N, C-alpha and C positions, 0 to 999 in steps of 0.2 A: 748504925743505919742512917743514911743521909738521903731522904726523899723530899722532893719539892714539888709544889703544884702551883700552876698559875692559869688564868683564863686562856683557853685555846690550846693548852698543852699539858701533858702530864709526864714528868720526868721521874725516873726511879733510879737515879745514880746510887749504887750500893744496895738497892732493893732487888730481891728476886722477883720473878714473875708472880709467884705465890703471894708474896707480901704486897705487891702492887695490886693484885686482884683483891686481896683482903681489904685493903684500904678503900678501894672503889666499891666493894660489896657493902662495907659498913656505911659509907656515905649514902649509897642508894637506900639502904634500910632506914637510915636516919631521916631521909627526906620522904619516906613512904613512896618511893619510886619502884617501878617494876624492873627487875634485872634478870638477865640470862647469861650464863657462861656455858660454852659448849666447845667440844672438839669432835670433828667428824672422823669416821673410821679411817684408819691408815694415814692419819695426819698428825703432825706434831704441833700444829698451831691451835691455840686457844683463842676464841673470840669472846669478848665481853660487851654486852649491849645494855643500855639503860634507857627506859622510857619514862619520862617525867610527867606524862599526861595524867590528868585526873579530872573526871573519872575516865578510865579506859573503856572503850566501846567494844561490845561483842558484835560480831557480824559474820556474813558469808565471806569465805576466803577465796580470793582470786590468785591462784598460784602461777598464772601465765601472763597476765597483763596488769596485775595489781601492784600495790606498793610493796617495797621491800621491808623485811623485818624478821622477827622470830615468832613463829606461830605456836600457840598453845591451845589444845582442845581437851575438854573433859571426855570421859567415856560416853556419857549420855549427851549426845549432840545430834539428834535424829535428822534435822534439816540443815545442819552445818552452821546455824546462825549463833551458836554460843562460842565460836572460836575467837580467841584474842590474838591480835597481831601487835606485838611489841615493836614500836617504832625505834629506829636507831638514832635517837636524839644525841646519844653518846655511844660511839662504837670504836673499840680498840682491839687490835689483834696482837697477841703475844706469840712471837715466833722464837726460834731457837736462841737467837742472840739479840733480839730487838723487839721493841714495842712500838707499833705504828697506829696512830689515831686515824681512823677512816672518816669519822664525822664527830663534830662536837659543837657546831654552831648553835644548836637549839638547847644546849645545856644551860640551865639558869645560873645566875651569879651565886645563889645559895649553895649550889653544888661545888663550885670552886672554893667557896669559903669553908665548906665542910671538909673538903680534901685537905686544905691547909691545916685545919685543926686536927685532922686525923693522921697526918703523915709523921708526927713525932712519936707515935706508938701504934703498934698493930693491935686492932681491936677485933673481937669476935662479936658478930651481930646476927640476930635472928628476928624474923618478923614478929613484932610485939603483939599483933592480933592475928595469930595463925588461922589458917583455914580450918573448916570443920574436921574434927578428928572422929574416927569410928568409935562407937560405944564399945565398952568393954565386953558386952554380951548383948545380943548374939553377934555372930559374924567373925569372932576371933577364937572361939574354942574348938577343940578337936571334935567333940561330940556333935556340935552343930554342923561342922563341915562334913563329917561322915553321914549325918542324917540327910543333908542336902544332896550329896552325891547319890545316895541310895534312892532318894525321890526322883532324881534325874534319870537314873538307870531304869526305873519303872516306866517312865514316859518313853524312853528309848526302846524298851522292850515292846511297847505298844505302838511303836512307829510314829509317835507324836513329836519326837526329836531325833535327829541323827547324831548331834553332838552339842554339848554345852560346856562352856568353860566356867568352872566354879573357882572363885578366888577366896583368899583369906587375908586377914590383916593381923600381923604379928606385932604386938606392942611391947616395947621395952622402955624402962625409965632411962632418962638421960641425966647423968649426974655430973658429967664433965662439961667442958666448953669446947666443942669440936671446931677445929680449924677447917672450915668447909672448903675453901679453895685447895688446901693441901690434900684433903680427902678426895676431891675431884681429880686432882692430878694423879694420885695413887690409883684411883679407879681407872683412869685412862691407861696407865701403865699395865694394869692387869687385863684390860679388855681392849686391845688395839683394834679389834674388828667391829667395835660398837660405837654408836653415837653416845658420848657421855655428856651429861648436862646437869646444871645446877640452876634452878630458877627460884625466884621469890616474887610473888605477886600479892599485893595487899588484898585480903579477903580469901585468897586461895592458899596462902602459906608458902613455905619453902620446901622444895622437892629436889631430890638428887636421883639420878638413874643412869643405867647403861642399857642400850637397846641395840641388838643386832638385826632387828626386823624393819627393813625399809618398807614403808607403806606406799609412798609415791616419790619417785625421783625424776627430775627433768634436767637434762644437761644442756650445754651450750649448742650442741649439735642437733638439738631437737629430738632427742631420744627419751622415751618414757620407760621407766623401770619400776618393777615391784618384785616382791619375793613371797614365796610360800614357806613359812617356817613353823615347824611343829615337831613333836616327838622330843623326848628329853631323856638323856642318859648322863650319869656321872662321868666326868672326864678322867681318864687314866693315862698317865705319861707312858705307861708300858705298852699301850695299844695304839698303833698309828690310826689316825682318823679314818683312813681309807679302809681299815679292817674292822670298823665298828659293826657289831652284830645287832641289827634292829629286829625286834619281833613283829608279829603281824599287827598287833594293836597300834604300835608306833608308826608303822608304815602306812596303815590305813588312815590314821589321824592326819598325817602329813598329806596324804593323797586327797583327803577331804578339802583341805585348804587350797590345794592346787586346783581341784575341780571348781571350787567357789570362784577363784580368779578367772579361770577360763569361761565360766558361766557369765561373768560380767562382760568379758570381751564379746561373747556371743550375743548378749543383750544389745550391744552396740553394733552388731553385725560386722565385727572386726575379725578378720581371719589372718591378717599379716602380722604375726608375732613370733618371736623366738622363745623357746622354752628349753632350759637345760635339764639334764638328768638330775634327780635328787642326789645330794652329796652331804657328807657329815661336816659340820662346822663347829668350831669351839666358841663358847661364850663364857669365859671365866672358868668356873668349876664344873660347867655342864657342856654337853654337846647337843646339837639339834640336827634334824634333817632339813635341807634347804633346797628349793628350786627357784631359779631366777627367770624372770620374764622381761622381755625388751621389745619395744615397738619403735620403729622409725616413723614418727608422726607425719612427716612430710610425704614419705612414700605411701603411707596408708591413707593420706588425705584426711587426717584427723587432727588438725591443729589445736582442737579444744579437748584433746584426750585427757590431759592432766586433771583439769577441773572435773570432768565427767567421772573419771575413775575414782577420784578422791571421794566424791559423794556416794558412789556405788560401793566402795570397799569398806569405808569406816562404819561400824567396827567390823574388822575382818573376823572370819570364822576361827582364826587363831587365838582371838581374845574374847569372842562372844559365842558363836556357835552356828549350827545349821538346823533348820531354817533360821535366818537371822532374827526376824521379828519374834518368833516363838522362843528362841533362846534368850533374847534380851528381856522378854516378859518374865521368863522363869527366873533369870538372875535378879531382876528388880523385886520379884515377889518372895524369893527364898534366901538370897545370899545374906541379907541381914545388916548390910552397911552400905554407905555411899562410897563408891570407888573414887570419886573425885577425879584427879588427873590420871590415876592408874587405868590403863587400858585406853586412854585417849591417844593423841598424837602430838608431836612437837618437832620443831626444827627450823632451820633458816629457809626463808622464802624469797624468791626473786633477787637473790644476792649474787652479783657478778654473773647474771644470766642463768643461775641455777636454783633449783628448789630441791631440798632433801628433807622429807618428813618421815619420822620414825614412830612406830608404835611405842608408847611409854610402858614398856614391859617390866623390866627388873628395876624397881624404884622404891624409894622410901620418902616419907613425909617427916619433916624435922620441926619440932616445936621446942621451946625453951626447956621443957621438962620431959619430953617423950619422943621416941623414935617409933615410927610405924612402918613396917616392911610389908610390901604387897607381893603376892605371888598367886598364880592360878594354875589349874590343871585341866586339860581337855578330857571331858568324860564322853566315852563312846561305849558301844555295846560290850566290849571286852574289858572295860575298866573294873578295877577292884578298889573299893573305897580306901582301904588302908594303904595301898600302893600310891594312890593319888595324894594322900596326906604326906607321905614321905617325899614325893616329888616336890611339893610346895616347900617342904623343909629345905631340900637341896637348893631350890631357887632362892629362898630367903637368905641362905648362907652366903650368896654372892656379895651382898651388901653388908650383912651382919658381921662377917669376918673383917670387913674394911673398917668398921667403927667400933670393934670390940673394946679397945682401950678407953672409949668415951662413955661406955655404958655405966 
């Protein structure tokens, strides 16, 4: 392998994109910089961004007129002021046969020195002070999950909740040394319809995930997009997606999310939006029901729609519940662990005139000794606790099968 680095450029002659990513990843970790690697749905291009700022500032995100970067938000972010925007002080894009630096002027000299020392061998690196991990108990056991689901069903029966999403954290020891960029590329191959991402932020740890759920999208033509995604079934190669049989519980769960989005449009007195019919979409080993929404912001005379809807939608009923505040309060009181970045949102902002933020759904937190997989299930009136536990197992398998050799 012949890799060279110098200030202002990064050359990977003889290096694969994965090896180049790994060297850059290790250099960022060594310098305690924040790093994000991602690939958008239906794209073959991987972006890698490094923010060397310290400390990084939390704040309100402006996705229409603000700075460009990669946004990361935790699940608990009620006023939007806990959002981090990683700045592209170093930004490179790996395409099929080329690697092009988009920005590097703000990268410090220590970064280039670290690259030079790291190009002679490929290193595996993890955040040395990872973010807070869930306690072993409660929040991770089956008995606790079943109990919380049954408590939620009682409130739903008494009409205090319509829906609440109960999550679990599956913890497994990590005995090997995972090649994280390689895992990310494999995840992208398995999930072409999802945003796949790998981020490491000092204090928040290292996270990898794949999400098919667009929270807010803004394109160059001034169109706003979002989706309602809910209902879960195991994917079967023998059954065409269009012939998937959804039961009443699954259809109603997805309809709740759709009604929630329409309610936000109504709150803004917005009537000019397009809504597709629900359809089945694949997300790795599972399939979901999906409805898409689109608004021409210019025609609707709502140039500020992106920022407004981001604040109204997060957290959506697909990851929190209905009513939002009551569901969020129930989660915080009963779930038994801090979700961290699970259930938050992340994605590129104001890059080349576009913003694409996705709900951080199918994800795992990676520490030097442990993997923590997160998954949730939407609890409605027709839910059965044991079935919901099996659904979270199915969702965890999306990432667990990816890293099985590393356990």
